[in-house]
Structures are given as C-alpha cells and as structure tokens.
C-alpha positions, 0 to 999 in steps of 0.5 A: 500500500505504501509502495502504491501511494509512493508511485502515485505521488511520483507519477503526479509530480511527473505530470505536474513537471511536464505540464509546467516545463513543456509549455515554457519550452514550447513558448521559448522555442516559438519566440526564438523563431519569431525573433530570427524572422523579425531580425532577418526582416529588419536587416533586410529593411535596414539594408534597403535603407542603407542602400537608399541613403548611400545612393542619395549621398552619392547623388547629392555629392555628384550634384554638389560637384557639378553645381557647387555648395548650395545654401540650405533652405530658410527654416523658421524655428519655433521656441521649442526647436531652439533647444534641439539646435543649441544647448547651454555650455557647462563652462559657466559663461552662460553662453549657448553653444552648438549641440555637438552630440547631435552632430556626432550622432548624425555622423555615426552611420557615415563612419560605419558605412564606407562609400563604395567609390573612389575618393571616399575621404573627400566625400566624407569630409564634404558631408562633414563640412555640409553638416557643420554648415547646416548646424551653424546655419540653424544656430544663426537662424535661431538667434535671428528669430530670438532677436526678432521676437525681442524687437516685437516685445519692445514694440508692443511694450512701447505701444502700451506705454502710449496708453499710460497718462503723461508723467505717470510713475506707477509701479507698472510703468516703471516695470515696463520701462525697465523691461524695455531697457533690459531687452534692448541691452540683451539685443545689443549683446547678441548683435555684438557677440553673436551668442544668446545668453541664459540671462537674455532668455530670462529677460524675455520671459520677464518681458512676456509676463509684463506684457501679459499684465499690460494686456489685462490692464488695457484689453481694448484691441482696437486701440492697440491696433490703431497705435501699432499702425501709427507707429508702423507708419511713422517708422516707414516714413523715417526709413523713406526719409533716411533712404532719400537722404542717403541717396542725396548724400551719395550723389553729392559725394560723387559730384564733389570736387576733391581739394587737390583737383580744385588746387590744380585748376587754380594753379593752371588758371593762374598760369594760363592768364600769365601767358601772352594771348598768342601763346595760348593757342594750341597747335595744328588748328588746320586739322580741326575740321578735316573729315578724313581724320579720326575725330573724338569729342569729350564734354567735361569740366574735369582737368584730370579726367580729360587728360586721362581720356586723351592720354589713354586714347593716344597711347593706344592708337596705331596712327596718333597723328590722325587723331583729333580731340575736341574738348568742350568745357565751360568758361570757368574751366577753359583756362585750366584745361587749355593750360594743361594741354599746353604744358602736356601736348598730346604728341603728334595728335591734335587737340582743341579746347572750346568753351560751350559759351561759343555756341550761341545758338545753344542758349536760344534753342535749349536753355529755355527748356533747360531749367524746367527739367525738374532736377537739382542734379547738375549732371542732368540740367548741365548743358554739357550733359545735353550737348551730345544731342547737338553734335551735327551743330557742334561739328558741321563739317564732320561726317562721323565722330566718336563721343567719349565720357570723361570717366572712361579709359581707352585700352585698345585702338579705337580707329576701327570704329570708323570701319563699322558698317552703320547700315543706315543707323545713326548711333553705334552703342553697346546694348544693356539689355542682358538681365544677368549683368549689373548694367542691365536697364529696361526702358520702363525703368526710366520711361513712363509707359502708362502715358498713352503717347509713350505706349503707342510710339515705343516698345517697352521690350526694345533693347536699351543701350549705353552712353559713354562710348558712342560712334555717331554718323552725323550725315544720317543724323542730319537726314533724320533731323534727330535734334528736332525730334529731341527738342520735341520730346524735351518740350513734351516732357516738360508738360507731363512726366514722361521719363526720369531726369537725365539724358539717358531716357530721352536719348533712348527715345530720340535714337529709337530704331536708329541704333546699331549694336556694337560688339560688347568688347568695345565698351564695358560698364560698371567700374564705378558701382559694381565690384564684380565686373569680370577680369576677362571682360575688363582685359578684353575691353577697348573702353572701360567705363567708370559709370556710377558715383564711385569715380576713380579720382574720388576717395570713394572710388573702387580700389580694385579698379583704380589702377586702370585709371591712375596709370595714365595720370602724370603724378610726377608733374610739379602741379600735381605734387604741389596739390598733393594729388597722388595714387 
C-alpha cells in the first residue's frame, strides 16, 4: 500500500513537471523563431535603407560637384526647436553653444558605412563640412528669430506705454520701462557677440509676463491696433526719409570736387592768364575740321579726367597723328584745361579746347527748356550733359565722330570704329539689355509707359543701350533731323512726366530704331558701382567705363579698379605734387 501511494505521488509530480516545463519550452522555442524572422526582416529593411541613403549621398555629392555648395533652405524655428539646435555650455559663461552630440550622432552611420567609390575621404569630409554648415546655419537662424521676437516685445511694450497718462510713475510703468531697457541691452549683446545668453532668455520671459499684465490692464484691441499702425507708419516714413537722404548724400559725394583737383585748376588758371594771348593757342588748328581724320569729342569740366581720356586714347592708337580731340568745357574751366594741354601736348595728335559759351545758338534753342527739367542734379540740367544731342551743330563739317565720357579709359585702338558698317543707323552703342549683368536697364525703368503717347510710339521690350562710348554718323543724323525730334520730346516732357531726369531716357527715345549694336568688347560698364565686373571682360575691353558715383579720382572710388585709371595720370608733374594729388 505504501509502495502504491509512493508511485502515485511520483507519477503526479511527473505530470505536474511536464505540464509546467513543456509549455515554457514550447513558448521559448516559438519566440526564438519569431525573433530570427523579425531580425532577418529588419536587416533586410535596414539594408534597403542603407542602400537608399548611400545612393542619395552619392547623388547629392555628384550634384554638389557639378553645381557647387548650395545654401540650405530658410527654416523658421519655433521656441521649442531652439533647444534641439543649441544647448547651454557647462563652462559657466552662460553662453549657448552648438549641440555637438547631435552632430556626432548624425555622423555615426557615415563612419560605419564606407562609400563604395573612389575618393571616399573627400566625400566624407564634404558631408562633414555640409553638416557643420547646416548646424551653424540653424544656430544663426535661431538667434535671428530670438532677436526678432525681442524687437516685437519692445514694440508692443512701447505701444502700451502710449496708453499710460503723461508723467505717470506707477509701479507698472516703471516695470515696463525697465523691461524695455533690459531687452534692448540683451539685443545689443547678441548683435555684438553673436551668442544668446541664459540671462537674455530670462529677460524675455520677464518681458512676456509684463506684457501679459499690460494686456489685462488695457484689453481694448482696437486701440492697440490703431497705435501699432501709427507707429508702423511713422517708422516707414523715417526709413523713406533716411533712404532719400542717403541717396542725396551719395550723389553729392560723387559730384564733389576733391581739394587737390580744385588746387590744380587754380594753379593752371593762374598760369594760363600769365601767358601772352598768342601763346595760348594750341597747335595744328588746320586739322580741326578735316573729315578724313579720326575725330573724338569729350564734354567735361574735369582737368584730370580729360587728360586721362586723351592720354589713354593716344597711347593706344596705331596712327596718333590722325587723331583729333575736341574738348568742350565751360568758361570757368577753359583756362585750366587749355593750360594743361599746353604744358602736356598730346604728341603728334591734335587737340582743341572750346568753351560751350561759343555756341550761341545753344542758349536760344535749349536753355529755355533747360531749367524746367525738374532736377537739382547738375549732371542732368548741365548743358554739357545735353550737348551730345547737338553734335551735327557742334561739328558741321564732320561726317562721323566718336563721343567719349570723361570717366572712361581707352585700352585698345579705337580707329576701327570708323570701319563699322552703320547700315543706315545713326548711333553705334553697346546694348544693356542682358538681365544677368549689373548694367542691365529696361526702358520702363526710366520711361513712363502708362502715358498713352509713350505706349503707342515705343516698345517697352526694345533693347536699351549705353552712353559713354558712342560712334555717331552725323550725315544720317542730319537726314533724320534727330535734334528736332529731341527738342520735341524735351518740350513734351516738360508738360507731363514722361521719363526720369537725365539724358539717358530721352536719348533712348530720340535714337529709337536708329541704333546699331556694337560688339560688347568695345565698351564695358560698371567700374564705378559694381565690384564684380569680370577680369576677362575688363582685359578684353577697348573702353572701360567708370559709370556710377564711385569715380576713380574720388576717395570713394573702387580700389580694385583704380589702377586702370591712375596709370595714365602724370603724378610726377610739379602741379600735381604741389596739390598733393597722388595714387
């Protein structure tokens, strides 16, 4: 009986053991198989992702090699995004620095997976560089957003202060003024040091609480909207006024005569009047009206600029003995310019210096409308600037003439301009209708095409061209009576606003459909305002033009281009040294 009970007890225990351990064994085996399948699928998915990542990296690298590094897109970050891009440093200086952990985590997959192409080090360095650029860009954008938020806080706080009664000294007013000063000081620190401190964030929070109090004290939204609109309007008016003042001062700086040039003119004028009248005559006056020679015209009141144009043109000419220069100036500068060329004769070439007062017909035909053009800029109302529209009257015996502005430098022989086929046109000029160039101009920029007469007679899409170096067929000019057309449009412009002040827009409509386009290598523009003119274009150009306010004889001239102009200035001349004119 005891043996039976013992066997029964053992059998029951065995059944219990089987019922407990067998399910556990089966469950563990099932889990093991399931994990192997999942891991296998996960590895396959990971390999696909890895393959896609590598192909994207390769395509991005190829695109960057072909097009150069592109700037990442502009992303506006919210307050919560700031902590993902930056983190507080542990050095105790309360600066916010880059979160390098994010950068390292992003770089780990690239460090494990080698690129299956040649030059993998360069590609990895390129990726690292791009990631550094992105992180820096994200941090800068975050700082910019915080600065903008601070500015908005200050504007709102000042708007609330306008609702406070005058001479109020309540605790709320004092707190609001204090918060404004703190936030403005924090903005100055960010601007100067380019980092966001912990205290700046605390000041922003304090300002937010102060603004919340203000919104509860002054809950009238319509009054706040009106006040903000008034403040916005006043700010826009101030900006507009400042821009106008900046434009005026920049133009004034471009028209200013340096002290050295003024000194030079005085010394030359004194020297001129000390000569006997018969010694004031320039040589070779018999060549002045010979139509078979190469005639150049310069209208200027600047002694040094005229000398550079003449020197550069003659020094590059193949036949300098056949070159005739006609310099027209005003009565004030006639003695100085004449004396300069008496002291520095142009070699075998011929030069004539004439004053504009000798053209008595000009005062009767032009001066009556001159004062009505509505501009205070002497470059626009000066008769010298508009004398270019009277070339057939200035040179009645000539067939063709090349007009040069006094802010150009000639680098190649220009006598080839006389061999250009003008195909019945009047004006040979370089076009300025290429949108990718800084010299790009459009007719609608300067001409009022809302006027019915203008819209009917002219096409806004017509290619524009430049003054500065132009070859004029005077015979065709006389045949088409373009001076009469110029007078007609000049009178019309005095009655209603048809174009902006200056000779360029009225030149476009006067010579409309009378232009022959010259090769761009004859004339390169922009050296007086654009620092990005290509070096190859400058070197290949026959004439380089310092158009703009940054003239090479001024201190504001672009330094990288000045040497093209200064190499034709005789700085060793005693008068230039006495007047402290140097490179």
